[in-house]
C-alpha atoms as a printed R data frame, in Angstrom:
    type eleno elety resid chain resno       x      y       z
1   ATOM     1    CA   UNK     A     1  19.061 20.964  18.055
2   ATOM     2    CA   UNK     A     2  19.083 23.485  15.198
3   ATOM     3    CA   UNK     A     3  19.730 22.686  11.541
4   ATOM     4    CA   UNK     A     4  21.301 25.031   9.007
5   ATOM     5    CA   UNK     A     5  19.119 23.665   6.215
6   ATOM     6    CA   UNK     A     6  15.516 23.689   5.022
7   ATOM     7    CA   UNK     A     7  13.248 21.924   2.478
8   ATOM     8    CA   UNK     A     8  14.637 22.314  -1.041
9   ATOM     9    CA   UNK     A     9  18.105 23.131   0.303
10  ATOM    10    CA   UNK     A    10  20.798 23.051  -2.405
11  ATOM    11    CA   UNK     A    11  23.844 22.446  -0.198
12  ATOM    12    CA   UNK     A    12  26.598 20.561  -2.052
13  ATOM    13    CA   UNK     A    13  26.742 17.732   0.474
14  ATOM    14    CA   UNK     A    14  29.211 15.796  -1.653
15  ATOM    15    CA   UNK     A    15  31.769 18.612  -1.337
16  ATOM    16    CA   UNK     A    16  31.646 18.703   2.474
17  ATOM    17    CA   UNK     A    17  33.571 16.506   4.872
18  ATOM    18    CA   UNK     A    18  31.642 13.917   6.861
19  ATOM    19    CA   UNK     A    19  31.980 16.077   9.981
20  ATOM    20    CA   UNK     A    20  30.798 19.096   8.005
21  ATOM    21    CA   UNK     A    21  27.654 17.271   6.888
22  ATOM    22    CA   UNK     A    22  26.941 16.085  10.430
23  ATOM    23    CA   UNK     A    23  27.358 19.634  11.692
24  ATOM    24    CA   UNK     A    24  25.114 21.198   9.043
25  ATOM    25    CA   UNK     A    25  22.376 18.665   9.739
26  ATOM    26    CA   UNK     A    26  22.869 18.659  13.518
27  ATOM    27    CA   UNK     A    27  23.234 14.876  13.430
28  ATOM    28    CA   UNK     A    28  25.032 13.568  16.554
29  ATOM    29    CA   UNK     A    29  26.793 10.156  16.589
30  ATOM    30    CA   UNK     A    30  24.043  8.704  18.804
31  ATOM    31    CA   UNK     A    31  21.427  9.675  16.226
32  ATOM    32    CA   UNK     A    32  18.424 11.954  16.470
33  ATOM    33    CA   UNK     A    33  15.971 11.808  19.336
34  ATOM    34    CA   UNK     A    34  12.397 10.789  18.604
35  ATOM    35    CA   UNK     A    35  11.287 14.291  19.550
36  ATOM    36    CA   UNK     A    36  13.696 15.807  17.034
37  ATOM    37    CA   UNK     A    37  12.554 13.350  14.359
38  ATOM    38    CA   UNK     A    38   8.953 14.441  14.912
39  ATOM    39    CA   UNK     A    39   9.947 18.108  14.692
40  ATOM    40    CA   UNK     A    40  11.850 17.596  11.449
41  ATOM    41    CA   UNK     A    41   8.999 15.608   9.944
42  ATOM    42    CA   UNK     A    42   6.802 18.651  10.529
43  ATOM    43    CA   UNK     A    43   9.322 20.732   8.569
44  ATOM    44    CA   UNK     A    44  10.290 18.338   5.768
45  ATOM    45    CA   UNK     A    45   7.220 16.099   5.521
46  ATOM    46    CA   UNK     A    46   7.254 12.342   5.081
47  ATOM    47    CA   UNK     A    47   9.783 10.574   2.893
48  ATOM    48    CA   UNK     A    48   7.314  9.872   0.082
49  ATOM    49    CA   UNK     A    49   7.126 10.961  -3.528
50  ATOM    50    CA   UNK     A    50   4.426 13.410  -4.652
51  ATOM    51    CA   UNK     A    51   1.226 11.695  -5.746
52  ATOM    52    CA   UNK     A    52  -1.426 12.805  -8.175
53  ATOM    53    CA   UNK     A    53  -4.463 11.188  -9.771
54  ATOM    54    CA   UNK     A    54  -3.352  9.443 -12.943
55  ATOM    55    CA   UNK     A    55  -5.252 10.478 -16.090
56  ATOM    56    CA   UNK     A    56  -7.733  8.031 -17.582
57  ATOM    57    CA   UNK     A    57  -7.008  6.378 -20.917
58  ATOM    58    CA   UNK     A    58  -9.673  8.603 -22.509
59  ATOM    59    CA   UNK     A    59  -8.000 11.736 -21.116
60  ATOM    60    CA   UNK     A    60  -4.634 10.589 -22.421
61  ATOM    61    CA   UNK     A    61  -6.138  9.786 -25.833
62  ATOM    62    CA   UNK     A    62  -7.877 13.163 -26.159
63  ATOM    63    CA   UNK     A    63  -4.673 14.920 -25.117
64  ATOM    64    CA   UNK     A    64  -2.997 13.604 -28.270
65  ATOM    65    CA   UNK     A    65  -5.138 15.959 -30.346
66  ATOM    66    CA   UNK     A    66  -4.007 19.104 -28.488
67  ATOM    67    CA   UNK     A    67  -1.313 20.010 -30.985
68  ATOM    68    CA   UNK     A    68  -1.113 22.730 -33.679
69  ATOM    69    CA   UNK     A    69   0.108 20.134 -36.174
70  ATOM    70    CA   UNK     A    70  -2.950 17.968 -35.516
71  ATOM    71    CA   UNK     A    71  -5.200 21.006 -36.038
72  ATOM    72    CA   UNK     A    72  -3.561 21.611 -39.416
73  ATOM    73    CA   UNK     A    73  -4.010 17.977 -40.430
74  ATOM    74    CA   UNK     A    74  -7.660 17.991 -39.347
75  ATOM    75    CA   UNK     A    75  -8.257 21.121 -41.388
76  ATOM    76    CA   UNK     A    76  -6.543 19.518 -44.381
77  ATOM    77    CA   UNK     A    77  -8.705 16.423 -44.007
78  ATOM    78    CA   UNK     A    78 -11.914 18.448 -43.902
79  ATOM    79    CA   UNK     A    79 -10.849 20.472 -46.942
80  ATOM    80    CA   UNK     A    80 -10.087 17.237 -48.799
81  ATOM    81    CA   UNK     A    81 -13.582 15.920 -48.059
82  ATOM    82    CA   UNK     A    82 -15.260 19.121 -49.228
83  ATOM    83    CA   UNK     A    83 -13.168 20.153 -52.208
84  ATOM    84    CA   UNK     A    84 -10.760 17.381 -53.197
85  ATOM    85    CA   UNK     A    85 -10.332 13.610 -53.216
86  ATOM    86    CA   UNK     A    86 -11.964 11.915 -50.177
87  ATOM    87    CA   UNK     A    87  -9.224  9.282 -50.401
88  ATOM    88    CA   UNK     A    88  -6.727 11.916 -49.245
89  ATOM    89    CA   UNK     A    89  -8.971 12.704 -46.290
90  ATOM    90    CA   UNK     A    90  -9.094  9.032 -45.274
91  ATOM    91    CA   UNK     A    91  -5.299  8.877 -45.369
92  ATOM    92    CA   UNK     A    92  -4.940 12.074 -43.293
93  ATOM    93    CA   UNK     A    93  -7.433 10.934 -40.662
94  ATOM    94    CA   UNK     A    94  -5.744  7.520 -40.504
95  ATOM    95    CA   UNK     A    95  -2.397  9.218 -39.800
96  ATOM    96    CA   UNK     A    96  -3.999 11.320 -37.049
97  ATOM    97    CA   UNK     A    97  -5.619  8.261 -35.462
98  ATOM    98    CA   UNK     A    98  -2.437  6.168 -35.565
99  ATOM    99    CA   UNK     A    99  -0.474  9.058 -34.038
100 ATOM   100    CA   UNK     A   100  -3.050  9.349 -31.229
101 ATOM   101    CA   UNK     A   101  -2.968  5.608 -30.512
102 ATOM   102    CA   UNK     A   102   0.846  5.487 -30.417
103 ATOM   103    CA   UNK     A   103   0.978  8.585 -28.203
104 ATOM   104    CA   UNK     A   104  -1.594  7.105 -25.839
105 ATOM   105    CA   UNK     A   105   0.381  3.872 -25.493
106 ATOM   106    CA   UNK     A   106   3.612  5.774 -24.795
107 ATOM   107    CA   UNK     A   107   2.000  8.016 -22.177
108 ATOM   108    CA   UNK     A   108   0.301  5.054 -20.502
109 ATOM   109    CA   UNK     A   109   3.683  3.351 -20.177
110 ATOM   110    CA   UNK     A   110   5.182  6.540 -18.735
111 ATOM   111    CA   UNK     A   111   2.382  6.693 -16.159
112 ATOM   112    CA   UNK     A   112   3.066  3.099 -15.149
113 ATOM   113    CA   UNK     A   113   6.755  3.966 -14.748
114 ATOM   114    CA   UNK     A   114   5.836  6.900 -12.507
115 ATOM   115    CA   UNK     A   115   3.687  4.579 -10.401
116 ATOM   116    CA   UNK     A   116   6.620  2.174 -10.137
117 ATOM   117    CA   UNK     A   117   8.787  5.036  -8.879
118 ATOM   118    CA   UNK     A   118   6.250  5.580  -6.102
119 ATOM   119    CA   UNK     A   119   6.848  2.004  -4.962
120 ATOM   120    CA   UNK     A   120  10.630  2.334  -4.792
121 ATOM   121    CA   UNK     A   121  10.690  4.212  -1.491
122 ATOM   122    CA   UNK     A   122   8.328  1.724   0.198
123 ATOM   123    CA   UNK     A   123  11.096 -0.086   2.017
124 ATOM   124    CA   UNK     A   124  12.479 -0.163   5.553
125 ATOM   125    CA   UNK     A   125  15.656  1.394   6.872
126 ATOM   126    CA   UNK     A   126  18.004  0.723   9.773
127 ATOM   127    CA   UNK     A   127  18.588  3.978  11.632
128 ATOM   128    CA   UNK     A   128  20.297  5.072  14.809
129 ATOM   129    CA   UNK     A   129  18.025  7.034  17.135
130 ATOM   130    CA   UNK     A   130  18.315  7.811  20.827
131 ATOM   131    CA   UNK     A   131  21.606  5.908  20.908
132 ATOM   132    CA   UNK     A   132  20.287  2.605  19.562
133 ATOM   133    CA   UNK     A   133  19.756  1.035  16.155
134 ATOM   134    CA   UNK     A   134  16.177  0.441  15.083
135 ATOM   135    CA   UNK     A   135  14.276 -0.402  11.902
136 ATOM   136    CA   UNK     A   136  11.681  2.050  10.619
137 ATOM   137    CA   UNK     A   137   9.578  2.415   7.455
138 ATOM   138    CA   UNK     A   138  11.482  4.442   4.867
139 ATOM   139    CA   UNK     A   139   8.749  7.097   4.824
140 ATOM   140    CA   UNK     A   140   9.618  7.912   8.462
141 ATOM   141    CA   UNK     A   141  13.165  9.046   7.631
142 ATOM   142    CA   UNK     A   142  14.108 12.707   8.010
143 ATOM   143    CA   UNK     A   143  17.226 14.698   7.068
144 ATOM   144    CA   UNK     A   144  19.892 14.068   9.697
145 ATOM   145    CA   UNK     A   145  18.966 10.435  10.336
146 ATOM   146    CA   UNK     A   146  21.968  8.110  10.459
147 ATOM   147    CA   UNK     A   147  21.323  5.043   8.299
148 ATOM   148    CA   UNK     A   148  23.182  1.718   8.000
149 ATOM   149    CA   UNK     A   149  23.129 -0.146   4.678
150 ATOM   150    CA   UNK     A   150  24.400 -3.456   3.344
151 ATOM   151    CA   UNK     A   151  24.314 -5.628   0.238
152 ATOM   152    CA   UNK     A   152  20.789 -6.084  -1.118
153 ATOM   153    CA   UNK     A   153  19.341 -2.969   0.505
154 ATOM   154    CA   UNK     A   154  17.316 -0.456  -1.472
155 ATOM   155    CA   UNK     A   155  18.539  3.039  -0.644
156 ATOM   156    CA   UNK     A   156  15.585  4.821   1.013
157 ATOM   157    CA   UNK     A   157  16.646  8.482   0.681
158 ATOM   158    CA   UNK     A   158  19.515 10.624  -0.583
159 ATOM   159    CA   UNK     A   159  22.405  9.860   1.771
160 ATOM   160    CA   UNK     A   160  25.909 11.284   2.258
161 ATOM   161    CA   UNK     A   161  28.279  8.434   3.095
162 ATOM   162    CA   UNK     A   162  30.166  8.553   6.387
163 ATOM   163    CA   UNK     A   163  31.945  5.240   5.968
164 ATOM   164    CA   UNK     A   164  32.006  2.411   3.446
165 ATOM   165    CA   UNK     A   165  33.507 -1.040   3.061
166 ATOM   166    CA   UNK     A   166  33.868 -2.419  -0.495
167 ATOM   167    CA   UNK     A   167  30.616 -0.627  -1.295
168 ATOM   168    CA   UNK     A   168  29.175 -0.891  -4.818
169 ATOM   169    CA   UNK     A   169  25.817  0.527  -5.889
170 ATOM   170    CA   UNK     A   170  23.474  0.119  -8.867
171 ATOM   171    CA   UNK     A   171  22.368  3.625  -9.923
172 ATOM   172    CA   UNK     A   172  21.012  2.663 -13.344
173 ATOM   173    CA   UNK     A   173  17.618  4.298 -12.675
174 ATOM   174    CA   UNK     A   174  19.430  7.660 -12.467
175 ATOM   175    CA   UNK     A   175  22.422  7.341 -14.764
176 ATOM   176    CA   UNK     A   176  21.473  4.602 -17.233
177 ATOM   177    CA   UNK     A   177  24.767  2.841 -16.440
178 ATOM   178    CA   UNK     A   178  24.239 -0.903 -16.067
179 ATOM   179    CA   UNK     A   179  27.382 -1.570 -14.035
180 ATOM   180    CA   UNK     A   180  27.620 -1.001 -10.294
181 ATOM   181    CA   UNK     A   181  29.758  1.938  -9.152
182 ATOM   182    CA   UNK     A   182  32.149  2.005  -6.215
183 ATOM   183    CA   UNK     A   183  31.448  4.364  -3.331
184 ATOM   184    CA   UNK     A   184  33.631  5.963  -0.656
185 ATOM   185    CA   UNK     A   185  33.104  8.746   1.902
186 ATOM   186    CA   UNK     A   186  35.788 11.168   0.683
187 ATOM   187    CA   UNK     A   187  34.651 14.690  -0.331
188 ATOM   188    CA   UNK     A   188  34.548 15.366  -4.092
189 ATOM   189    CA   UNK     A   189  34.473 18.462  -6.262
190 ATOM   190    CA   UNK     A   190  31.306 20.543  -5.962
191 ATOM   191    CA   UNK     A   191  30.857 20.730  -9.761
192 ATOM   192    CA   UNK     A   192  30.447 16.971 -10.264
193 ATOM   193    CA   UNK     A   193  27.109 15.651 -11.542
194 ATOM   194    CA   UNK     A   194  25.105 13.187  -9.393
195 ATOM   195    CA   UNK     A   195  26.399 10.176 -11.302
196 ATOM   196    CA   UNK     A   196  30.002 11.096 -10.447
197 ATOM   197    CA   UNK     A   197  29.517 11.811  -6.743
198 ATOM   198    CA   UNK     A   198  31.135  8.737  -5.250
199 ATOM   199    CA   UNK     A   199  30.265  9.706  -1.678
200 ATOM   200    CA   UNK     A   200  26.519 10.007  -2.321
201 ATOM   201    CA   UNK     A   201  23.834  7.310  -2.272
202 ATOM   202    CA   UNK     A   202  20.601  8.191  -4.068
203 ATOM   203    CA   UNK     A   203  17.082  7.046  -3.262
204 ATOM   204    CA   UNK     A   204  15.963  4.099  -5.366
205 ATOM   205    CA   UNK     A   205  19.495  2.787  -5.928
206 ATOM   206    CA   UNK     A   206  20.472 -0.689  -4.728
207 ATOM   207    CA   UNK     A   207  23.487 -1.822  -2.706
208 ATOM   208    CA   UNK     A   208  25.088 -4.568  -4.799
209 ATOM   209    CA   UNK     A   209  28.127 -5.276  -2.623
210 ATOM   210    CA   UNK     A   210  29.615 -4.283   0.706
211 ATOM   211    CA   UNK     A   211  28.197 -2.125   3.443
212 ATOM   212    CA   UNK     A   212  28.211  1.449   4.621
213 ATOM   213    CA   UNK     A   213  26.600  4.106   6.764
214 ATOM   214    CA   UNK     A   214  25.643  7.696   6.166
215 ATOM   215    CA   UNK     A   215  23.449 10.657   6.959
216 ATOM   216    CA   UNK     A   216  20.158 11.350   5.189
217 ATOM   217    CA   UNK     A   217  20.457 14.701   3.385
218 ATOM   218    CA   UNK     A   218  17.215 14.743   1.365
219 ATOM   219    CA   UNK     A   219  13.862 12.964   1.513
220 ATOM   220    CA   UNK     A   220  10.729 12.625  -0.609
221 ATOM   221    CA   UNK     A   221  10.323 15.080  -3.454
222 ATOM   222    CA   UNK     A   222  13.632 16.761  -2.581
223 ATOM   223    CA   UNK     A   223  15.637 13.654  -3.558
224 ATOM   224    CA   UNK     A   224  17.062 13.172  -7.045
225 ATOM   225    CA   UNK     A   225  14.396 10.491  -7.557
226 ATOM   226    CA   UNK     A   226  11.711 12.889  -6.372
227 ATOM   227    CA   UNK     A   227  12.774 15.454  -8.942
228 ATOM   228    CA   UNK     A   228  12.417 12.806 -11.667
229 ATOM   229    CA   UNK     A   229   8.902 12.003 -10.452
230 ATOM   230    CA   UNK     A   230   7.957 15.686 -10.670
231 ATOM   231    CA   UNK     A   231   9.002 16.018 -14.324
């Protein structure tokens, strides 16, 4: 079973028909075999986001001083101590310290958000393999898996819809839009941005209403969510 895709593939899945997507990903109606799943996992890796050691608070704090503007202010403060009013130096150093504290707090919050993103994919998925439906950890999904979804489910990977029934999805983590958006399996224009692709379900989104089924087209760091985690 050969696929016409590879890790990092940029195929416009939303512009293809459902049959076209199934053909490109060599995804038969009965689902992938366990042997094929294992082979694809070797190629694409597990459906997890990239992980790195988070910096310590001290590292984050010291990083706030790595700026040309800070160097200028430090120089100005030293000059004020040596040749001018020490009061000016106190003010300058206070500004530098406050800036470092605020920057540290903001970066620490960003790191916590990145950690929360890591947790999003830790869900289970209902897939069709070897002709039967089974439940697997989301990290076991591979491109070409056929997944069933219903209200309340967290979307475990980037998925091209094959069918949908009154399906509405919360994509606020990607688009910032608070309202749920309707989804259907019809092909859409290739130029549309992710938030306008009504036949795509993106990892980390939540099914708010209805049900549907589709084919996994991207996993792990190759998902839209994965690209956010890498930035």
